[in-house]
N, C-alpha and C positions, 0 to 999 in steps of 0.2 A: 233529493240532494240538490243543494244550492250550487249554482255554477260559480266558479271563481270570478272575482271582480276583475274587470279589465284594467290594465295599466296603460298609462300614457308616458311618452318620453319626457314631457315637461315635469310630470309628477315624479318620475324616477330621478330626474336631475335635481329637483328641489330637495327631495328626501335625501339623496346621496350627499349633496352639499351640506345640508343641515347636520346630518350625522357626522360628516367629516369634520366640520367646524366644532361641533360639540365634543367630539373625541379629542381634537387638537387642544381645545381650551381646557378640557378635563385633564389631559396629560400634562399640559403646561402648568396648571395649578398644582398638580401632585408633585411634579418635579421641583417647582418653585418652593412648595411647602417643605418638602424633604430637605432640599439643599439649603434653603434659607434658615430653617430652624436648626439644622445640624451645624451650620456655620455659626449661628448665634450662640449655640451651646458651646462650641469649641472656644469662641472668644471669651465667653463667661468663665469657662474652665481655666483659660490662660490667666484671666484676671484673678481668679481665686488662687491660682498658683503663686501669683505675685504677692497677694495679700498674705498667703500662708508663709511666704519667705520672710516677710516683715515680722509676722507674729513669732515664728520660730527663732528669728534672730533676737527679738526682745526677750523671749522666754529663756534663752540660753545664758543670760547674764544673771548675776546674783540679785540685782534690783529689778529683775524683769517682771515680777508678779504684778505690781501696780501698773506698770506700763502696759502690759498685756491686757489687764482688765479694762483700762481706758480705751485701748485700741479695739477691743472686742465690742465694748458698748457702742463706740462710734460706728463700727461696721454694721452691727445689728440694726442701728437706727437709720443708716444711710444706704444700706444694701438690701433692698426688699427681697431679693432672690435668695439670700442666705437665711436659712431657717434657724440654725444654731451653730455655736462654736464651743467645743468642749476640749478640756485637757485632762489627760489621764496618764499617770506614770506607770511605766513598765520597762523592765530591762530587756524584754524579749521582742524581737522584730515581728512586726505584724504585716501580713500580705494584704494588699488593698484589692478586694474583688471587683470593685467598680472600675478600677483601672484596666482590668482585663476585658471588660465588656466594650463593645463598639460604641463610639460616640453617637451614631445615628439611632441606635436602639435606645440609649438613655434619653436622647432628645425627644423621641417619638412616644415611648411607652412607659418610662419610669415616672414615678410620682416624686421621689426624693433620691438624691445621690449623695453619699458621704465620701469624703476624701480624708485620709490620714497622712499627716506630715510629721516626720520624726523631729524631736527636739534634742539636739546634741550640744553638750557644754564641755568646755575645757576646765572650768573652775568649779562647777557644782558637782556634788556627789548625790546619788539618789537618796541616801539616808538623810541628808540635810535639807532636801527640797520638798516643800509642801506648798501647793498652790490651791487656793480655794477662792472662788469668785462667783458672784451672782450676775448672770448675763440676761439681757432682754433681747427678744427677737424683733423683727422689723415692725411688728404691730404694737410694740411697747409692752407686751405681756411679760411678766417675770418668768425667767427660765433659770434653773439652778445648774451651774456648771461645777461639778465636783472634782476636786483634786485628789489624787491617790499618791501616797508616799511611795517613793521608789524603794524596792527591797533589794534590788541587785543592779548591777551595771554591766553594760556591754560596751566595750571600747571599739570605736571605729578605726582608731589609729593609736598611736602611742600616747597622745595627749588629749583625746576626746572620749566622752562617755555618753551613751544613750540615756537620756533622762526620761523621756516619755513621748507621747504623740498628741498633737493638736488635731482634733477631728472637726472638720467643717462640713455641715450638712446643707446641701443645695436643694431648694424647693423648686423642682422642675415645672410644676403646674403654674406657679407664679411666673417662672421664666417664660413659659409658652404664652401666658396671657399678656405679659408685657411686650413680647415680640409681636403678637397679633395686633395689639394696640398701636405699636410703632409703625407697623406696615399696612394698616387699614387704608390709608390714603393711596399707597402704591397699588394695593389690590383693586381699589375702586377705579383708579386710572387705567390699570391693565384691563379690567372688564370693559370699560368704555371703549378702549382701543380695539379690543376683540370684537365688540358689537359693531363698531364702525367698519372694521375690516370685513366682517361677515356681510354687512349690508352692501359694501362695495362689490364684494365677490358675487353676491346674489344679483346685484344690479347688472353686472357684466354678463352673468349667465342668463339673465332674462332676455338678452338680445336674441340668441338663437331660439329660445323658447317662443318668443313672439313670432318669429318666422315659421317655426314648426306649426304653431297654432293656425297661421294663415294657410299653410299647405293643407292642414287637416280640415279647415272649413271648406276649402275648394273641393277636397275629396268627398266630403259629406254632400255637397251640392251635386256632384257628379253621380253619386250613388242614389240619391233621392230623386234625381231627374233623369230617367232613361232617355227621354226625347230631347235632351240638351243638344243644341246645335252649335253653341259658341262657348268656348272655355272662359270661365270668369277670370277676372284680373287677379293674379297672385301677388299680393303685396309683400315685398321683401325690403325691410328697413335697413338691414345690414348685409354686406356682400360676403357671405360665407360661401366658400367654394363648394362644399358638399351639398348644401341646400340649393345653391344655384344649379348644380348638375341635376338634382332631383326635379327642380322646377322645369328645366329644359327638357328632361326626359318625359315629364308629364305632358308638356306642350307637344312634343314630337309624337308621342303615342296617341294623343287626342287627334292630332292632324291626320295621322295614319288611319285612325278609326273613321274619321270623316271621309277620307278618300275611299276607304273600303266600302263605307255605306253608299257613297255615290256610285262606285263601281257595281255594287250589288243592285242598286236601283236601276242602273243602266242595263245590267244583265237581266233583271226581272222584266224590264220593259221590252228588251229584245226577245226574251223568251215568250212574252205575251204575244209579240208580233209573230214570232215563229209559230206559236200555238194557233194563232188565228189563221195563219197561212196553212198550217197543217190541217186544221179543221176544214178550211175551204177546199184544200186538195183532197182530203178524205171524202168530203161530200161529193166533189166532182168525180173522184175515183169510184165512189159507191154508185153514183148515178151512171157512170160509164159502164161499170161492171153489170149493173142491172140492165142497162140498155143492150149491151152486147149479149149477155146470156139470154135475155128475152128474144132478141132477134135471131140468135143462133138456134135456140130451142124452137122458135116458130118455124124457121126454115127447115130444121131437121124433122119437125113434126109433119111438115108438108111433104118432105121427101119420103118419110116412112109411110105416111098416109097414101101417097101416090103409089108407092110400091105395093101396098096392100090392096089397092083397087085393081091392080093388074090381074088378069086371068093367066096365072102362071102356066096352065096346061096348054093354052093356045099359043104360047110363045115358041119361037123357033129355038134351036140349040144356041145360036149366037146371042139371041135376045135373053135367053135364060142365063147365059154366062155373064152378060152385062148386068142383069138384075142382081145376080149373086154378088158381083163386085160392088155394085152400089149399096146393097144391103149390108155387106161386111164393113164397108167404109163408114156408112151411117151409124152402124152399131158401135164401132170403135170411137167415132166422134161423139156419140151420145154418152158413152162411158167416160171419156176424157172430160167432157163438159160437166158431167155430174161430179167428177172428182174435184174439178176446179171450184165448182159452186160449194161443195162440202168444205174444201180447204179454206175458202174465204169466210164461210160461216163459222168455222172453228176459230180462226184468227180474230174475228169480230166478236166472239163470245155469244154467237147466236145459236149455238148447238148445245144441247143439254143431254144429260143422261136419263134414260127411262128404264127403270128396273122392271124386270118380269122374270117369272120362273121358267126355266128351260132345262132340257135334258141334253147334256154334252154329248152323249153317245149318238142321239138322234141328229144333232147338229153336224157331227162329223160324217155320219152316214149320208146326210143330204149333200154335203160338199163332195164326197166321193162319187155319188151318183151324178152330180152335175159335171165334174171334170173328168170322169173316167172315159167318156167317148173321145174327148180331145186328146187324152194321153194315149189311147189306143191308136188313134190315127198317126201319132208320131212314133209308135212302137215303144212307148214307155210303160213301165210297170208302176201302178199306183198302189202303194201299200199303206195300211193303217196299223198302228201298234197302240193299243189301249191298255194301260196298266192300272185300271181301277174298275170297280163294279158300277152298275147303273146307280146314278145319284142325281137328285134334283138340285140345281143351283139357281141363284138369283143374280141377274146382271142384265146389261143392255145387249140382248141377243142379236139384234140387227147389226150393231156396230162390230161385235165380235165376229159375226158371220162375214161381214164385208172385209174385215182385216184378213181373215184366213183365206177368203176368196182371192184377194189381191196377191197374197203370198203364194198360193197354189198356182195362180195364173202365171206369175213370174217364173216360178220354179219349172213349170212345164215349158214355158216359152224359151228359156235359156238352157234347156237340157236337150241335147240331140239324141243321146242314147243312155240307157241305164234305167234308173228308177227315181221316183219321188216318194218320200216316206213322210207320213204325218204321224206324230207320236203325241199321246195324251197322258199326262200324269196329274193326279189330284192329291193334294195334301190337306188334311183337316187339322185345324187348331181350335183352341178353346172358344175364341170369339170370331173366327174368320176361317175362310177356305182359300187355298191357293191353287189355281188351275194353270198348269204349264203345258203349252202346246208348241211343238217344234215342227217346222217344215224343212226337210232336208232333201237336196237334189244332188245329182252327179253331173251338173252342168259345167259351164265354162269357168265359173268362179269369179271372184272380185279381187282386184289388187288391194292389199292392205292400206295403201296410200289413199284409196278412194272410199273406204268403208264409211268414214264420217261424213262424206259428201253425198252419199246416195240418198240421204233423207232430205236434201235440199230440193226445193221445187225446180223442175225442168232440168235437173242435172243429168248429163249423159257422159258415161265413161268414154274418153277419147281413145278408142281402140278399134281396130279394123274388125275384131271379133264381134263387137257389140253393135257396130253400125249396120250390120245386116238384119238386126232385130228391130222391129217397129216398136214405138212407144214414145209417150210424151214426157216421161220422167216425172209424173205427178202422182203415181200410185203409192210409192213408198213414203213420200211426205204425208199423204193422207193417213197411211198406216201409223206413222209416228205420232201425228197430231191426235188421232183418235185414241191411241194407246195412252198418251199423256192425259187426255180428257177423262179417261176411265181410271186413272191412277195406276195403269199397267206399265210394264217396261218391256222393251224389245232389244234383244242382243243378237249380234251377227258374228258368225264364225265362217270364214271363207278362205279358200286357197285356189290360186289360178290353176285351171286344168283339172281340179279335183272335185270341186262342188261348193255349195253354200248351204249353211244351216241358219235359219231364223228361229229364235226362241222367244215366244210371247208368254210373259208371266203376268197373270191377272189376279189381283186380290179381290175376292168376292165375299160379301157378308153372309153370315149364317142366318137362320130364321129369326133369332132373337134380335140381331142387328137390323134386319129388315123391318121388324116391328117398331124398333126405336126410330127408324128413319122417317116414319110417318108423322112425327110430332110437329113438323113444320110444313106438312103437306098443305097445298093451297096458297102458300105465300109467294108473291112475286117480288123478287129482290133485284135491284140494279147494283152491280158491284163496280164502282168507279176506281180504277187503278192507274198508276203512272208507268211502271216498268213491267211488272208481271203480276198475274192474278194471285198466285200464292196458294197455300194449302187451305185457307179459310173457305174458299169457294167449294173445294171438295167436301169439306165438313158440312157446309150448308146444303149441298146437294144430297149428301148421304142422309141428312135429316129430312129430306123430302121437299125442300124448297126449290122453286124454279128460279135459277140465278142467271141473270143476263149481265155479261161482262162488257164494259166499255172503257176505252182509253181516252176518248175525246168527249169534250163537254157537250158539243152540239148533238152528237148521236144519243147521248144520255137524255138530253132535253127532248129530242124527237120521240124517244121511247116513252117518256113521261106524258107527253101530249097525246099520244095515240093509245096508250094502255093504262090500265089501273095498276099502279105500282104501290105495293104496301110499304116497302122499306128501300131506302137508298143508303148504301154503305160506302164509305170512303176508306180505301185500303190504307194499310199502315205505311206504305211507301209514298203516299200522296202528300204533297206539301200543304200545310194549313192554309196558305193564301189561295191556292187553287180550289181547295175544298170550300173555303169561305165564299169564293166567287160563284161556284156552282150552286151552293145552298141558297145564296141570295136570289139567283135567277129562278130556282125551283119555287121558292116562296112567292115570288112575283107572279109566276104562272098560276099557282094555287089561289092567290088572292083574286085573280080574275074568275076562277071557278072554285067556289068554296064548298063544293059537294064532296070533295075528297082531300085528305091531307096525308102525305107520306111521312113515315117516320125516318128521320135523318140521323145516322150514326157515324161517328168518326172514330176509327180504330187507330190507336197510336202504339208504337213498339215499346217494349219494356224500358229501354234506355232513355226514353223521352219523359219518364215519370217526373223527374226533377224540374223539367221545363214546361210542365203542364199549364201553369198559370200564365205563361207568356202567350199561349195561343187559344186557351179554352174560352176566354171571355169573348174574343173576336168571333169564334165559331158559333157560340150560342147566340150572340147578337145577330148573326146572319141567319139564324133559324135552325141550327143543328140542335137536335134534342138531347143527345147523349154523346159524351166523349169517354171512351173506355179503352183500357189496355187490351190488346188483341188476345183472344183465347182460342185454342183449338180443341178444347174438351167438349165432346158431344153433349154430355149431360149439362155441363156448366153453360155452354153456348145456347142450348135450347131453352133452359130455364131463364137465362138472362133475356133472351129475345121475347119470350112469352110474358115476362114481367114488364118489360118496356111497353109491349103492345097493350097490356091491361092498363098501365098507368096513363098511356097516351089516349 
């Protein structure tokens, strides 16, 4: 189907004016034709009436026959519009049908019109009157006018008698022709005046059209030149208020756009400076954390090693107490340090999921065996409630075990009397399993105002009840981060003085899904994101790929320099400019070492499809291999990546 042709304002103005002038001229000509011809017809009719009066007056006398014949011959010769003049005698009155018709109808549509004029005499009698004459029409052709003897009389008054009628036939076609000929010059002058007036009107209308064309040309230049920095001169030949306002609005908008562009460039420059500072600070922080953890671990290892070298049996009671205190403190410090290291690894994207098959019943049994002695020393009852049969699951068993260990440790620590219950429920679906484990205690509980804060690092509830309990406030943040890393959720239900219940819900794949996850096994992928990693990382890890997440450019480059990376993916929330900058630096590094080339993929969200052309060229010029809309479908994602790897 062909698209409709575009219209322009000048074209619309010209067409409308031409149509209006044409319609006005046509209406004027029609009105002039109808009125002029009708008026001419009426004047001719009046003239015929005057001639008929003379003829009837002559015919009413005794010697009128010869006079009438001469008059008729003269009229037929000199009046071309008169077709014929007849006399016929009759004593009966005759109605004239042409008199009843409108003059405008006769003037426009009739070919001939006949008029009957009565001949009345005071001296003649119908029986004694006979008129016979041969008349000629205007062309000189002979025409017979027959007289009929009157057989009866009709008196109009006491002394007058109806002798007959004189019939005058008017040739309307010749009347119209003569009128056209007489008005031809007037018509020509009128047409010339109409043309001159139309040209004058069109010339005046051409003034705003020229200004509109000038605005249109400037708009075309702006559309065709995205990098335009200066607005072209808008020529305005005539000072029309509306067009002047449009011109001023265009100038103001362009100036605002330039100001916004400058502000954007300033913000981009400032962001780049902040990014450079952030990278520098992150590198320093990373080095500081590495140094601190290394020094602390070295010192703790020395303390633990020294304690192990002591001969515990040869020590006195006081020495044994001191060694126990040192051992307990060192164990707690080692645990806290390990949690801090894990939390930093998760935040930097350096921790991945490792799936393996495990038995949930055995995992719970091992936890109970580990914490039961501690619970007994506090006089607590440790209860397990399992609501499913023995079943093999696939998951990261070490992380699950660590999460449950932290929850059980906290439950025992903050419970003075009562019991700690661990409950296990397993739900099977068509393509997945859901394992739900709850740890419930009868301890001091948590205020509802602080439930959202307990997962923040180093948070401590400001209460005299909790200050007596030792802890660094790093355990629950590790639980939260590990749960999110596995795609699990953790919910808290607590009441002060009643107890707390933590519910961990873990989605686990079935055997078929585990088999599907291996399609990307062996691939090392760097996922470069701006704000959050998103669900794509989870999908890649479920497909078996090793995904390393980074938010900072320098950390990603360090990873590429020290490891063989198969794919570098730019997240959908990453600005194209930042992705382009990193891609350029990656290709520069690879040019120095041509033994390996990583596949670079830029994911863009669905709502950026229309603006793909604005950033795709720059990204591919920087070295990005593929720009594709982000997808979370396992099958589609794996097929797409494998196809790209083959093509590359």
